C-alpha positions in Angstrom: -125.8 68.0 -48.3 -128.7 68.2 -45.9 -129.7 65.1 -44.0 -133.3 64.8 -45.3 -135.8 65.0 -43.0 -138.2 61.9 -42.5 -135.4 59.9 -43.6 -133.0 59.8 -40.4 -133.4 62.6 -38.2 -130.3 64.4 -36.5 -127.8 62.5 -38.3 -125.1 65.3 -38.8 -125.0 66.1 -35.1 -124.9 62.4 -34.3 -122.0 61.6 -36.7 -120.0 65.0 -35.6 -119.9 63.7 -31.7 -118.7 60.2 -32.9 -116.2 60.4 -35.9 -114.6 57.4 -35.9 -116.4 54.9 -33.8 -119.8 55.0 -32.3 -122.5 52.4 -31.6 -126.1 52.9 -32.6 -129.0 51.3 -30.9 -129.7 47.5 -32.3 -133.2 47.0 -33.6 -134.7 44.2 -32.0 -134.4 41.2 -34.1 -137.6 39.9 -35.0 -138.7 36.2 -35.2 -138.6 35.1 -39.1 -141.9 35.3 -40.3 -144.2 36.2 -43.7 -145.4 39.9 -44.1 -148.3 40.7 -42.4 -150.2 41.5 -45.4 -149.9 41.3 -49.1 -150.9 43.6 -52.2 -154.1 43.7 -53.9 -154.1 43.2 -57.7 -156.2 44.9 -60.3 -159.4 43.3 -60.3 -159.6 43.7 -64.2 -158.6 45.0 -67.5 -160.9 48.0 -67.3 -159.9 49.1 -63.9 -156.4 48.7 -64.8 -157.0 50.9 -68.0 -158.5 53.7 -65.9 -155.8 53.7 -63.6 -153.1 54.3 -66.6 -155.2 56.6 -68.3 -155.6 58.6 -65.0 -152.0 58.4 -64.3 -150.9 59.8 -68.1 -153.1 62.7 -67.5 -151.5 63.4 -64.0 -147.9 62.9 -65.3 -148.9 65.3 -68.4 -150.0 67.9 -66.3 -146.8 67.8 -63.9 -144.6 67.7 -67.0 -146.4 71.2 -68.0 -145.7 72.5 -64.7 -142.1 71.6 -64.9 -142.1 69.3 -61.7 -141.0 66.4 -63.5 -138.4 67.6 -65.6 -136.5 69.2 -62.4 -136.7 65.8 -60.7 -135.0 63.9 -63.5 -131.3 63.4 -63.0 -128.5 64.6 -65.6 -127.7 62.6 -68.6 -125.7 59.3 -67.8 -122.1 59.2 -68.8 -122.0 58.2 -72.7 -120.3 55.1 -73.4 -117.1 55.3 -75.7 -118.3 56.3 -79.1 -116.8 52.9 -80.6 -118.9 51.0 -78.6 -122.6 51.8 -78.8 -124.9 49.4 -76.7 -127.9 50.4 -79.1 -133.3 18.6 -68.9 -131.4 16.8 -66.5 -131.3 18.2 -63.2 -127.8 17.2 -62.2 -126.1 20.4 -60.6 -123.0 21.8 -62.4 -120.0 23.1 -60.3 -120.1 26.9 -59.9 -117.1 28.7 -60.9 -119.0 32.1 -60.7 -118.5 34.9 -57.8 -122.3 34.9 -56.7 -123.6 37.4 -54.2 -126.0 34.7 -52.8 -125.5 31.2 -52.1 -127.8 28.7 -54.4 -128.8 31.5 -56.5 -126.5 31.6 -60.0 -126.0 34.8 -61.9 -125.9 34.9 -65.7 -122.5 35.3 -66.9 -119.8 34.7 -69.4 -118.6 31.3 -68.2 -120.1 28.1 -66.6 -119.5 24.6 -65.9 -121.5 21.5 -67.5 -119.8 18.5 -66.0 -116.1 18.8 -66.9 -116.9 21.1 -69.9 -116.2 24.6 -69.7 -118.8 26.5 -71.3 -117.9 30.2 -72.6 -120.0 33.1 -74.1 -117.7 35.4 -76.2 -118.6 38.0 -78.8 -122.0 36.4 -79.9 -120.9 32.6 -79.8 -121.0 29.9 -77.6 -117.6 27.7 -77.0 -117.0 24.6 -75.2 -113.7 23.5 -74.0 -112.9 19.9 -72.4 -111.4 19.6 -68.9 -111.9 15.9 -68.7 -109.0 13.8 -67.3 -106.7 16.4 -66.9 -107.3 17.7 -70.4 -107.6 21.1 -71.9 -109.3 21.0 -75.6 -111.5 23.0 -77.6 -114.4 21.0 -78.7 -117.5 22.9 -80.3 -118.9 26.3 -81.0 -122.2 27.7 -82.2 -123.9 31.3 -83.0 -125.3 32.4 -79.5 -128.5 33.3 -81.6 -131.0 31.7 -83.6 -130.4 30.2 -87.2 -131.2 32.4 -90.0 -131.7 35.9 -88.1 -129.4 39.0 -88.4 -127.8 39.7 -85.1 -126.1 42.9 -85.9 -128.6 44.6 -83.6 -128.3 42.4 -80.8 -126.4 41.9 -77.7 -125.8 38.5 -76.0 -124.8 39.2 -72.3 -125.6 36.5 -70.1 -125.4 32.7 -70.1 -126.6 29.8 -67.5 -126.6 26.1 -67.6 -129.3 24.0 -66.1 -129.2 20.3 -66.7 -128.4 19.4 -70.1 -129.2 23.2 -71.4 -127.3 26.2 -72.0 -129.5 29.4 -71.8 -128.3 32.6 -73.2 -130.0 35.8 -72.3 -129.7 38.8 -74.8 -131.7 41.7 -75.9 -132.5 42.5 -79.5 -133.2 46.1 -80.9 -133.8 44.6 -84.0 -136.7 42.1 -83.2 -137.5 43.9 -79.8 -137.3 42.6 -76.3 -135.4 39.9 -74.1 -134.1 37.0 -75.8 -134.3 33.5 -74.1 -132.1 31.2 -76.3 -131.7 27.4 -75.5 -129.0 25.0 -76.7 -128.8 21.3 -75.9 -125.2 20.6 -74.8 -124.0 16.9 -75.0 -121.7 15.0 -72.1 -119.2 15.2 -74.6 -119.7 18.9 -75.0 -121.3 19.4 -78.1 -124.0 22.1 -78.9 -127.1 22.2 -80.8 -129.6 25.2 -80.9 -132.9 24.0 -79.5 -135.4 27.0 -79.3 -135.6 30.7 -78.9 -138.0 33.0 -77.1 -138.8 36.8 -76.6 -139.9 38.8 -73.7 -141.7 41.9 -74.4 -139.4 44.3 -72.6 -137.2 47.4 -72.5 -133.3 47.0 -72.3 -132.2 45.7 -68.9 -128.9 46.6 -69.1 -127.0 47.5 -66.0 -123.2 48.6 -65.7 -123.2 46.5 -62.4 -126.2 44.1 -61.9 -127.2 41.0 -63.9 -130.7 40.5 -65.4 -131.0 36.8 -65.1 -130.6 34.4 -61.9 -131.0 30.7 -61.5 -132.4 28.8 -59.0 -132.7 25.2 -59.2 -134.0 25.0 -62.7 -136.0 28.1 -62.4 -134.8 31.2 -64.6 -135.8 34.5 -62.8 -135.5 37.5 -65.3 -135.9 41.2 -64.3 -136.8 43.4 -67.1 -138.2 47.1 -67.1 -141.3 47.9 -69.4 -142.0 51.6 -70.0 -145.4 52.9 -70.2 -146.5 54.1 -73.5 -145.9 57.8 -74.4 -149.1 59.5 -74.8 -153.0 57.9 -74.0 -153.0 54.3 -73.0 -155.9 52.7 -74.9 -154.5 49.1 -75.0 -152.7 46.3 -73.6 -150.7 45.4 -76.3 -147.3 46.7 -75.0 -147.8 44.6 -71.6 -145.2 42.0 -71.3 -145.7 39.0 -73.3 -144.0 36.0 -74.4 -143.4 34.4 -78.2 -141.5 31.3 -79.4 -139.3 32.5 -82.3 -140.2 30.9 -85.5 -138.7 33.4 -88.0 -141.3 35.8 -88.2 -140.2 39.2 -86.9 -143.7 40.5 -86.7 -145.3 37.2 -84.8 -147.4 38.1 -82.3 -146.4 38.0 -78.3 -149.0 36.1 -76.1 -149.5 38.2 -73.0 -148.3 36.9 -69.6 -149.4 39.5 -67.3 -153.1 39.9 -66.6 -154.4 42.6 -64.6 -154.3 40.4 -61.5 -150.8 39.7 -61.9 -150.1 43.4 -61.6 -149.9 45.2 -58.4 -149.6 48.8 -57.1 -149.8 49.9 -53.3 -153.1 51.6 -52.1 -151.6 54.9 -51.4 -150.0 55.1 -54.8 -153.7 54.2 -56.7 -154.6 57.9 -56.6 -151.4 58.5 -58.9 -151.2 61.9 -57.5 -148.3 61.8 -55.3 -145.7 59.8 -57.4 -144.6 59.4 -61.4 -145.8 56.3 -62.6 -143.5 55.5 -65.3 -142.8 51.6 -65.6 -144.1 48.6 -65.1 -141.3 46.3 -63.5 -141.7 42.8 -64.2 -140.0 39.6 -62.7 -140.5 36.6 -65.1 -139.8 32.9 -63.9 -139.5 30.3 -66.4 -139.0 26.4 -65.9 -136.1 25.7 -68.0 -136.6 21.8 -67.7 -139.7 22.1 -69.4 -140.0 20.8 -73.3 -141.9 23.8 -74.2 -140.7 26.9 -72.2 -143.6 28.1 -70.0 -143.1 31.6 -67.9 -144.9 33.3 -65.6 -144.7 36.7 -64.6 -145.5 39.5 -61.6 -145.5 43.1 -62.6 -145.4 46.1 -60.2 -145.8 49.8 -61.2 -144.1 52.3 -60.0 -141.3 55.4 -61.1 -138.4 54.4 -63.7 -135.6 54.3 -61.0 -134.9 50.8 -60.0 -132.7 48.2 -57.9 -133.6 44.9 -57.9 -131.9 42.2 -55.9 -132.5 38.4 -55.7 -132.2 36.5 -52.3 -132.8 32.5 -51.9 -136.2 33.4 -51.0 -137.6 36.4 -52.8 -137.0 39.2 -55.5 -136.8 42.6 -54.3 -137.7 45.7 -56.4 -136.8 49.0 -55.1 -138.4 51.5 -57.0 -137.9 55.3 -56.9 -138.4 58.5 -58.3 -135.0 59.9 -59.4 -134.2 63.1 -57.5 -130.9 65.0 -57.7 -129.0 67.9 -55.8 -130.6 68.3 -52.7 -133.8 69.9 -54.3 -135.5 69.8 -50.8 -135.0 68.5 -47.5 -136.7 65.1 -47.9 -135.2 62.0 -49.6 -137.1 60.9 -52.1 -140.0 58.7 -51.6 -139.8 55.1 -52.8 -141.2 51.9 -52.5 -139.8 48.6 -51.9 -141.7 45.6 -53.4 -141.2 42.0 -52.0 -141.9 39.0 -54.7 -141.7 35.6 -53.2 -140.0 32.8 -55.2 -142.7 30.4 -53.8 -145.1 32.1 -56.2 -147.3 33.7 -53.1 -148.4 37.1 -53.2 -145.9 40.0 -53.1 -145.9 42.7 -50.5 -144.5 46.1 -50.1 -143.6 49.2 -47.8 -142.6 53.0 -48.3 -139.4 53.7 -47.7 -137.1 56.5 -48.5 -134.1 57.1 -50.7 -132.2 54.6 -53.0 -129.9 51.7 -52.8 -126.8 52.0 -55.2 -126.8 48.4 -56.4 -127.4 44.6 -55.8 -124.6 44.5 -53.2 -126.4 47.3 -51.1 -129.0 44.5 -50.1 -128.8 41.3 -47.8 -131.6 39.2 -46.7 -131.1 37.6 -43.5 -134.1 35.2 -43.4 -133.4 33.4 -40.5 -133.4 36.5 -38.4 -136.2 37.9 -40.5 -134.6 40.9 -41.4 -133.8 42.4 -44.8 -130.5 44.9 -44.8 -130.5 47.8 -47.2 -127.7 50.4 -47.5 -129.4 53.6 -49.0 -128.4 56.9 -50.2 -130.7 59.8 -49.7 -130.9 60.7 -53.6 -130.2 58.0 -56.4 -131.5 56.8 -59.6 -131.5 52.7 -59.5 -129.4 50.6 -61.3 -130.4 51.0 -65.1 -127.7 52.0 -67.5 -125.0 54.1 -65.8 -127.0 55.1 -62.9 -125.1 52.9 -60.3 -122.2 55.0 -60.6 -123.8 57.9 -59.3 -125.2 58.5 -55.5 -125.7 61.6 -53.8 -126.6 62.6 -49.9 -126.6 61.2 -46.5 -126.3 57.4 -45.9 -128.2 54.9 -43.8 -128.2 51.4 -43.0 -132.3 50.3 -43.4 -132.8 47.0 -41.2 -136.4 46.0 -42.1 -138.1 43.6 -40.7 -139.7 41.1 -43.0 -143.0 41.3 -41.1 -143.3 44.8 -41.8 -143.8 44.3 -45.4 -147.8 44.5 -46.1 -150.1 46.4 -48.5 -147.9 49.2 -49.2 -150.1 51.3 -46.9 -147.2 51.7 -44.2 -143.8 53.2 -44.5 -140.9 51.9 -43.0 -140.2 53.1 -39.2 -137.8 55.7 -38.7 -136.1 53.5 -35.8 -134.7 51.3 -38.4 -132.6 53.5 -40.3 -129.3 53.8 -38.7 -127.4 57.0 -39.8 -124.0 56.3 -41.2 -121.1 58.8 -42.5 -121.2 60.3 -45.8 -118.9 58.6 -48.5 -116.0 60.9 -49.7 -116.8 62.3 -53.4 -120.5 62.4 -52.4 -121.2 58.8 -53.7 -119.5 59.1 -57.3 -118.2 55.7 -58.0 -119.6 54.2 -54.7 -118.8 50.8 -53.9 -120.4 48.7 -50.9 -120.7 45.2 -49.8 -122.2 43.0 -46.7 -119.6 40.9 -45.5 -120.2 38.7 -42.2 -121.7 40.7 -39.5 -120.7 44.2 -41.7 -121.5 46.6 -44.1 -118.6 48.1 -45.9 -118.5 51.2 -48.4 -116.2 53.8 -50.0 -115.6 55.3 -53.2 -113.2 54.9 -55.9 -112.9 55.4 -60.0 -115.0 52.7 -61.3 -115.7 53.6 -65.2 -113.6 57.1 -64.8 -109.9 57.8 -65.0 -107.7 56.8 -61.9 -106.4 59.5 -59.8 -104.2 60.1 -56.6 -104.9 60.2 -53.1 -106.6 57.9 -50.6 -109.9 57.1 -49.7 -112.1 56.4 -46.2 -113.7 53.2 -45.8 -116.5 52.7 -43.6 -117.0 49.4 -41.7 -120.4 49.2 -40.1 -121.7 46.5 -37.6 -125.3 45.8 -38.8 -126.0 44.4 -35.3 -125.5 47.7 -33.6 -121.8 46.7 -32.3 -120.1 49.9 -33.7 -118.5 51.8 -36.5 -114.9 52.1 -37.7 -113.6 54.4 -40.5 -110.1 53.3 -41.9 -108.2 55.4 -44.0 -106.6 53.8 -47.3 -103.8 55.2 -49.4 -105.6 54.4 -52.6 -109.5 54.5 -53.8 -112.1 51.8 -53.2 -113.1 50.2 -56.6 -113.7 46.9 -55.4 -115.0 45.2 -52.1 -115.5 41.3 -52.0 -115.5 38.8 -49.0 -112.5 36.9 -48.7 -113.2 33.9 -46.2 -114.4 35.6 -42.9 -112.6 39.0 -43.9 -112.9 41.3 -47.0 -110.5 42.5 -49.5 -110.5 46.1 -50.7 -109.0 46.6 -54.2 -108.1 49.8 -55.8 -105.6 52.1 -57.4 -103.6 55.3 -56.3 -103.3 56.3 -59.9 -100.1 54.3 -60.3 -100.3 51.0 -58.6 -103.1 48.5 -57.8 -103.5 47.6 -54.0 -105.1 44.7 -52.3 -105.9 45.6 -49.0 -107.3 42.9 -46.3 -110.0 44.0 -43.8 -109.7 41.8 -40.7 -113.2 41.3 -39.3 -112.1 39.0 -36.6 -115.3 38.2 -34.4 -115.2 40.2 -30.9 -112.4 42.1 -32.2 -112.6 45.5 -33.8 -112.1 45.8 -37.6 -108.8 46.6 -38.7 -106.8 47.1 -41.7 -104.8 44.0 -42.4 -102.2 43.4 -44.9 -101.4 45.5 -48.2 -100.0 44.2 -51.4 -99.1 46.6 -54.0 -98.8 45.5 -57.9 -96.9 48.3 -59.3 -97.9 49.6 -62.9 -101.4 48.2 -62.7 -105.4 48.8 -62.7 -108.1 46.4 -62.7 -108.5 44.5 -65.9 -112.4 44.7 -65.1 -115.0 46.3 -63.0 -117.8 43.1 -63.1 -118.1 41.2 -59.8 -117.7 38.3 -61.6 -114.2 39.1 -62.7 -113.0 37.9 -59.2 -112.8 34.9 -57.4 -111.5 33.9 -53.9 -110.9 30.0 -53.4 -110.8 29.1 -49.7 -108.0 26.7 -48.5 -107.4 25.0 -45.2 -105.3 26.7 -43.0 -101.7 25.0 -42.2 -102.1 23.0 -38.6 -104.9 21.8 -36.7 -106.6 24.9 -36.5 -108.3 27.0 -39.5 -109.7 30.5 -39.0 -111.2 30.7 -42.5 -108.9 33.6 -43.8 -106.8 31.4 -46.0 -107.1 31.1 -49.8 -106.1 32.1 -53.3 -107.6 34.9 -55.1 -107.6 35.9 -59.0 -108.3 39.2 -60.9 -107.7 40.3 -64.2 -105.3 43.3 -64.3 -104.3 45.7 -67.0 -101.9 48.8 -67.5 -101.5 51.6 -64.7 -104.1 54.5 -64.8 -106.2 53.0 -67.7 -109.6 54.5 -67.3 -112.4 52.0 -66.4 -114.2 52.1 -69.6 -111.3 51.2 -71.5 -112.3 47.5 -70.3 -115.0 47.9 -73.4 -112.4 48.0 -76.0 -109.2 46.5 -74.6 -108.5 43.0 -72.9 -106.5 42.4 -69.9 -103.0 42.1 -69.7 -102.9 39.2 -67.5 -104.5 37.5 -64.4 -102.9 38.2 -61.3 -103.2 35.4 -58.5 -102.3 35.8 -54.5 -102.4 33.4 -51.9 -103.3 34.5 -48.3 -101.7 32.6 -45.9 -101.6 33.3 -42.0 -103.1 36.9 -42.8 -100.5 37.6 -45.3 -100.7 38.0 -49.1 -98.2 36.0 -50.9 -97.9 36.8 -54.6 -98.0 33.8 -57.0 -97.5 35.7 -60.0 -99.5 36.6 -63.2 -100.3 34.8 -66.2 -100.1 37.1 -69.0 -102.3 37.3 -72.2 -100.7 36.6 -75.7 -102.0 38.7 -78.4 -99.6 36.7 -81.1 -101.5 35.2 -83.8 -104.7 37.0 -83.5 -107.0 37.0 -86.2 -110.4 38.0 -87.4 -113.0 36.2 -85.6 -115.8 37.4 -88.0 -117.9 39.0 -85.2 -121.4 39.4 -86.0 -123.0 40.5 -82.7 -122.0 41.4 -79.2 -118.5 42.8 -80.5 -118.2 44.9 -77.5 -117.3 43.0 -74.3 -119.9 44.9 -72.0 -119.8 42.0 -69.3 -115.9 41.7 -69.7 -113.8 38.7 -71.2 -111.4 37.7 -68.4 -112.0 35.2 -65.4 -109.9 33.3 -63.1 -111.2 29.7 -62.7 -110.6 27.2 -59.9 -111.7 23.5 -60.7 -110.9 21.1 -57.9 -107.1 21.3 -57.9 -106.7 23.1 -61.2 -106.4 26.5 -61.8 -107.0 28.6 -65.2 -107.2 31.9 -66.3 -109.8 32.8 -69.3 -108.5 36.2 -71.1 -110.4 36.8 -74.5 -110.0 33.5 -76.7 -107.4 32.3 -74.6 -107.5 29.6 -71.7 -104.4 29.2 -69.6 -103.7 26.4 -67.1 -101.3 27.1 -64.4 -100.1 24.9 -61.8 -100.1 26.6 -58.0 -97.0 26.3 -55.7 -96.9 27.3 -52.1 -95.3 30.7 -53.5 -95.8 30.6 -57.3 -97.9 29.8 -60.3 -96.5 28.1 -63.2 -98.2 27.7 -66.7 -98.5 24.4 -68.1 -100.5 25.1 -71.0 -102.5 27.6 -73.3 -105.0 26.9 -76.0 -106.7 29.2 -78.0 -110.4 28.5 -78.7 -111.2 31.3 -81.3 -113.0 30.0 -84.4 -110.7 29.5 -87.5 -110.4 32.7 -89.5 -113.6 33.5 -91.6 -115.5 30.4 -90.6 -119.1 30.8 -89.2 -121.0 28.0 -87.7 -124.4 28.6 -87.4 -126.0 25.5 -86.4 
């Protein structure tokens, strides 16, 4: 693959000279500051309509010339045929493996006080852990009473004060659902209200559509421009409260002066304008849900990332196969969470997923790991990335009205990933970015992999050879852990990132005849522990991960439960196997599932609550007692609804 001109020049020669260790010049760290300029919105509906009509005419002409069809990526891998996916402010304890501190992510299990709240197959369940207990309390449908949920998917759940919020997508009624439930102090649930956002499907095989910052719900959703001539605004982002009328109208929540596009793209000549990328913010503490939204225009390819300060949306025109020597032109939007005006900057290439980003706000820098070619994180697109790799160290002050491009000096060339990017995994840990490839949703294969560990501060790069693939990269205290298979066994490999020392391979634990039970980031959790003695180096702790039988293709997680939950302790930089908690399939009965009957977001999680340890596996929760070198099962409950029983409200 040719290194793209205008992306990072001279990368091939540069990397040949330094195969394993090199130092790139560090970008001068700029002081934290606001963008030097902001975007200008459309002034009126008339101006917006004229622009959209013009953009549609240009795109139809390009389609007739064949330019658009050549640039479109190959179809994404199909999901298995059997699994089509057609107000108190008291904080809850976090049990989610989140990317950013103080930014919760929608998931399948959360805490409300001492009550576990679980989203499973279209229902919400609560389980009490009060005073050492483990007892099912209540369950309720995750959808509004009286609806047919057969074409709905309820994917993500958050807890804000005394409200449980379920995020879903309805093909039957259309749009993103925000369903709110009241949870009492003793864990009982009651449906409160439901709202619909007009949107297209938000699903990503890696990312999460919702975040929670305080009591503010942040939802990303795409909205593709209507086919044919644009003559009205009845398709723009809207919100409606569900009252049982499937034909009830939406109230528009985005005016023309809340829609942005950079000045260079307003001529609609150089870029395909195919989607309205919308970030919606809702105050969950309000009695009546009120939402504000900001939309940005761009191509269909997108990645989004939420820091504690802003939402970033990277839009790109999909480009594959080295069609020319330049990386796809892209645009990076920054939408501050404080409600101030968004800004943008021209960029090249595309990130892989949300883990390709990290904002270092105190340093005034956004770090992004990019490939020359990609199509964003919609549906299955994160599983594919191609071309040259670079680390973009972008000063926040460089954001403006979108008229400028990121300087070439902010791109630092890095080695290609083996396999040209399929099943590419990346993660920022401490002062490093780590990346490599594995098998992801595909079938496990033999052979090893190369893990690249690059300093983001310009202090060098190391490539480490592994005897297994890279299917997961996670922070483990101050160090990292890489998890992957060698076609027979599952490996847990520590990557030591000691300050002042060269990154190095650490201990390797091999679990025979196993593979990951889930690929979702939240399926993993690491609980730090104090090291023995007076000195702590921030490396000790216990990790948990669902596991399955060996060589199981990743997509089987949609159809098969994890076989067990493994727990490992890391002490004195060595892995100590504590054991596994097995899932039991005895007594499994029909749960009368009506919605979300495929586990797109998984069904197994390790849970650490103070000194207590749990394994959630399907409808089971198992408590284990951790010892120095073992975990011992102390109790097990099944919280599945009684056979044939359907509680609706």
